[in-house]
N, C-alpha and C positions, 0 to 999 in steps of 0.2 A: 158673578157678583151682582146683585141690587142695588147696594147703597154704599156709594165711594164719599171721602170725607176730601174737601181741600182747604188748604191753608195755604195761605201766601204770603209772601216777605212784605212787615209794613212798610208801608210810605215808599214803596219800588210799583213803577207804572209800568214797568215790564212783567211783574210779576203779577200785577194787577190785569193787564191784557190776553197773558196766559192761562190764568185761570175761568177770563170770558170766552174764550176760545175751548177750553177745556169742554169746560160744563157743557155749550152748542155741542160739542162734540158726544159728550156723553149723554146728553138729554137724547139726541137726536135715534138713540139705539137704546132708548128708554129705563136708562140706568137713573135710579134716583141719586141727586149731589145733596150734601149737606156743607154747610159753608162756613168756617169760623169765621166772625167780626174782627175786620166790618167791611168783610168782605160781601157781607149783606146789603149793604149799602148801593152795589152796584150790577149783582148779578139775585134774578129774581129767585131766590133757592130757600128753604129751609137754613137757619142757621145755632150756633148755639158755641157757648165759651168751648176754649180748648179744653178744660179741666174734662169736659162731659163729654164728648165727640166719640172717645173709646168705644163707650159702649151702646152709640146708634151705628155702626158702620164696619165696610166687610175690610175696605180699604184704604189706606189714609195716603195722600200724594199731597209734599209736601213743596213750592215752587217759590226757590230759595236757594241760601247757600248753607253750607254747614251748621253754622248758626242757628239761622230757620227750624232745620232736622235736631238740634239736640234740643230746643225747646218744645217741640212738636214731641220728641220722643220721651224727654221727663214725663209727661204728662199718658205715656201709651205703655209706661214698665209693666208689665206682668197681661197685658190685657192678650195680647197674641194676634194682634190687630196687624197686618203686615205694613209700612211705611214705605213709598215709593218715594226718593228724592230728585228730582227735575232740578238740577245746576246751574241757577242766573248766580253765583258767586265767583269765586275766582278759580282753587285747587277743587274743593270737591270732593275731599276724600271719603263722605258718607254721601253725599247728593252726586250719582253718580253719570245720571243722563241729563244728556247733553239738553238745552232747551231746544234747539231746531229737531231732537228724534223723540218732540214728545209721545206723539200722537202714534206713530211706528208704533213707539216702546207701548205704550196703551195698549193700541192692539193684540201682541203679542202676548199683554199683561193678562189680559179678557181673555182670552187662548187657551189660556194658562201652560203657554211655555216661558215657564222664570222659576226663579227658585228663592232661598228665603236663607238669607245667615241670619243666627242670632249672638244678639251683642249683652253682655250684664251690662248693669250697671250699679252702682252704688251710693249706698243709705250712712248719712252722715247723721250724725247726732252731737250736737253742742251740749257740756256739762260745761253748769259756773257754781260752785259750793253744793253739788250734788244735783242741783237742778236741773233739768232739760232748761236750754234756753234757746233753742236752735233747731230745725229741722230739716233738709232735703235730700234730692235723690240728681246723681251727677250720672251723664252717659260717658263723657268721654274723664272728665281727671277732676279730684277736689286738691288745691292747691292753699296752702297754709304760708302768709310769704309777710313781709316789713309792708306797713301800710303808706303814707304819706311822708315818713322818717327815716333818712340815709345809712341810719346803725342797724348792725343786723340784728335779728331775732336769735333764742338763746332756744331749742325744745328736744323734749326727747322723743321718744319713736318704739314703742313698745307692741308685738306680736304676740299672737299666743298670753298673752301675761308675760312673758319675758321681753328684759328691755335690750334693745336689737343699737341703737346709739341715743348719744347725748350730743347736739349738734350743733352749733353755728355759725350762721347761714342768711342768705337773703331768703329763701323759703324752702319749700319741698311739695314736691309733686308725687299725687299717687296717682295713677293713669288705669283706663282700663285698657287690652288689646284695644278696643276701638278709636282711644285716646292718645294711645301712642305714638300716632304722628303729627297729633297737635303741640302741645306747650314742652312736653315729656320730654321728644323727639329734638325741638330746639335747644334743650337745656342740657341735653347729652345723650338721654337716655335711648336703649335697644327700642325699635319694631318691634309689636310681637304680634305673630299673625292671632287672626280673629277665632283659632282653635286653640287655641292656647289659654288655662284658665287660671290666670294667674292679673297677679297685680306687679302696675311698676311700680318702684321708688325709687324716684328722680330728685338728690338736693339740686338747690340752683345759688352755687356760685358758694361754697362748704366756708370754711374760715383752714379746714385741714383737709388738704388732698387727697388725704387716702379715703375716705368717704367716698363711694362710688353706688352709682348706680347698683338695686338689687333688684331683686324678682321673688314674690312672697304667692305660696298659695293662693288663689284667690278665696277660697273662703275662711281662709286666718282671717279674725277680726283684729284689728288693729288700731290701735289711742295713739295719739300726739295731747300732750302736753307741754303747752307754754308757761317754758320757764323766766324768760326774760325779753321786755320788748319797751324802748324807750318810748313808745305811744303806743295806741293799741295797735293791732295786728291786725291782717286782714285773712280771712276763708273768702275764696272763690269756689265756686260750685261751677266749670262748664264753661268759666270767664262771664259767667252772668249774672248767676246768683251772687249778688256780695253780703256781707256779715263779717262786723270786726269784735275780735277776742282781744282779753287784759289777761294782765300776769295770773296763770292759774285755771284758766278754762283746759279743760280737754275735749279733746274732739275723737270721738269714736266714728268710724267707717269700717263697712262690711258692706260683703254683696248682696244686692238687693235682685230684683226677677230680671228676665229678659224683656228685649228691644228688639222686632224681628224686621230688616229689612230686604227688600225685593233687589233682585238681582238679574239680569234676565240669563238664557240658562248657558249659552258662551262666555257669561262674566268670569277671572279667573282673578285672583287677588294681586298675583306678581305681575300682570299684566298691569293691574292699577297703578300699582308701585312704579312700573316703569316711567309710565306715562307722566303721572302725575310728578316726579320727584327726577324726570329730566334722566335717570337710568340708561344708559347703554344698553342696546341692543334691545330697539322698539324693531315692532314690528313694521314691515315693509309691503 
């Protein structure tokens, strides 16, 4: 690898310090570094906006938590550039490498001792009166929910142009396997192994308790139709991109390209689950 990109969690002193340390370490090995602003104010390296950097690097290093990785991943959909997450957050389901192991892990990655896991994203289009009013990408989940009012919303979900259900609830989560350990898990959804090509559909506090989480093939086109809402409802992508919805709006969700995450050769998914979720059977 000749060119590596670095992004650090915004306004996080530990992340900025780690970025400076990693930059110096890579420079000593004659590897070109490109940073995402505002790192350029601290590091004497070429910089560019996040949405452009995927075209110029062979590896992207994310210093932060899962939120920083999600922000980065949405800009790398379909790029084939692998992303390495260094965890400065809490659980770190996606940013799995501890900060203290950063340089050791980088040494292994540069030596080619790593594997790549592919995570698909979701493409979202919002329609109002048959006109597109918003578009976006989600790596973890697409969430339809009531906004700042206490009453439930009513909506329909279609798959393959067939009605799946009409529901009154606080909302609905459509999650990728990568996002199945996030909001969808808290709402009662199943954990999906990353190699399962499916979308998890998880109602949030449904009025009818018979509405249970289901899984749909990832290639299905899903459409949500907002039938009733006392005020504007909300649409959130990865909990970071927010827009408001009005009665009659339609949300079309379909599988997009992939994001490639880097893990060490000895990494295993079930080891990660046991560690992050506190399951019994931890290795000693």
